[in-house]
C-alpha positions, 0 to 999 in steps of 0.5 A: 500500500502506498504511503501518501504522507509527505516525506522529509525531502518533500517538506524541505522542498516545500519550505524552499519553494515557499520561501522563494515565492514569499520573497519574490512573488508575494500577493502584493507583487502579483497585484501590481504585475497583473496590470502590466503586459506580463504577470511573470515576475522577472527572474522567478522562473530562473530561480525556481526552475534552474537554480532550485532545479524544480523544472527537472523533477520529473526528468531522469538524471541521465537526461539532466534532470533531478530524477525525482517523481510526481509527489515532489512535483506535486509539492511544488504545484501546491506552493504555486497554487497557494500563491497563485504564482504566474509561472509555466510550471504546470505547462512546461515542467509537467505537461510538456515534460511528460509528453517528451518523456514518452518519446525520449527513448525513440526520438533524439530531438525529444531527448535533447529538448527534454534536457533543456527543459530539465535545466529550466533554460527552455520553456516548452508548451503543448499547443492545445487549449488549456481545457484539453482533456486526456480522455479522448478517443485514441483514434482522434488526432489531437490536431486543432484547425480553424480559429475558435471564438476567443471568448470561449475555451476550445477543447482539443479532445474527442469528448468536449465539455458541453459547456464549451462553445466550440470543439476543434478536433479531427485529422487536419490537412498537414499542408495547411496552417493550424490555429488553436486558441486558449493555449496557456503560457504560450507567450512564455514558451521558447518551443511549442509542441504542435500536434498535427495529423502526421505527428508531433512537431517541436516548433520554435516560438519565433516561427509561430504566431502567438497572439495574447488573449484576455483570460479570466485568470490574469496570472495564467496568460492564454494565447492564440497560436498559429503555426504554418505547415512545414515548420518545426522538427518532427518528434513522432508519428501520429500514433506515438504522438497521440499516446504521448500527448495523452500521457502529458495531459493525464499527468497535468490533470493529476498534478493540477489537483495539487495546485488546487489543493494548495490554493484551497489551503491558502483560502482557508488559512487566510479566512481563518486569520481574517475572522480571528482579527475582524471584530463585531459586537466586541467579538471575533467574527470567527467565533460566531457559530454559523461561520465556524461551521462553514470553515469546519466543513471546508477543512473537512473538504480539504482533508479529502482533497489532500488525500485525492491529490496525493493519491493521484500523484502516487498513481502517476509516480508508480505507473499504476494501471488505475492512474487514469481513474485516480486522476479523474477522481482527484480532478472531479473532487479537487476542482470543486473544493478549490472553487468553494474555498475561494468563494468562501474566502471572498464572502467571509472577508466581507467588503474587502474581499470584493476589492481589487486590492485584496488577493482573494480575487486572484484565488477565485479566478485561478480556481475557476480557471483550473475548474475547466483546465485539462477537463472539467469536473463533468468530463472527469466524472464521465471518465470515472463512469466509463472506467468503472463501467458505471454508465449514467442513468438514461 
């Protein structure tokens, strides 16, 4: 049976990441930066990914990485979630890295690119919408063509969330340009991993057109990415590409649960702190029974979310055959907990929680964005039903 408790190494890693983010990317720093052209804190990625080695946690030592695993990467994402940090960690150090790991043994270009990602010197982003789900039909090519409505999130999978306005999938003509909207962190990428009908390509960002979009979550920039046919280096054929992309999206969805966990933990801690300090009728508002019950229920939700997130990270680390099911459970549960925690944080702060100057809105927007990222809760619930052969009532 797996041990889901945090190890001493993970505790040390957490302390180091939290110290870095507190010093370099606190909430007040972010509140100032989201009004600029780029929310990324200068120098933070180099310190986190390169100097601390966090970008290479999932990469084997023989390829220049740290040789750690998913639970360690999950700890980093917990801390990034707590601070709502703008950093391409989930997109580059997890999704793109896992995609390349699936190809590295058979593709020299993939292995070479992976070494660059492990040092933090290169940022790679998989050119699919942030809402892309790992549960697509294996026969469906992960190729996005056409320009979706920029006001909506496109889904680059065979099974789209009914709440999204447009789905752009299918086998595209490799001789034409492809455009995909809602690509997270594309503006920070050095290399774009572009799925096409004939395989997966690594396209330098300078050879693509990256147009920033206006996201709900201002700490995770989105962009419309257009690439021309014939650009980039082919990393794999269509079958290998589909399997690799699915592996990347599955790992991303599983570890996204840890980001949601960290976000929810900060929301509860900040709410408890505020309600202890805020007084009405000469008493802390947190002493009122109705509020205590709400925070106690949220704490219970967090306990469940922590178990689900840790189980997903462990299943990915051990290569468990139940990993898709464990990831789906974690996402279906943790995404809702994060949103509820953020909503409670805003509401229990009263009037100040509604202001632009307080960081509660950063948490709420990140939670709502994460709720759709890498498959909505509904998509993961559908996956659970299919994986355990429990169809929904007709």
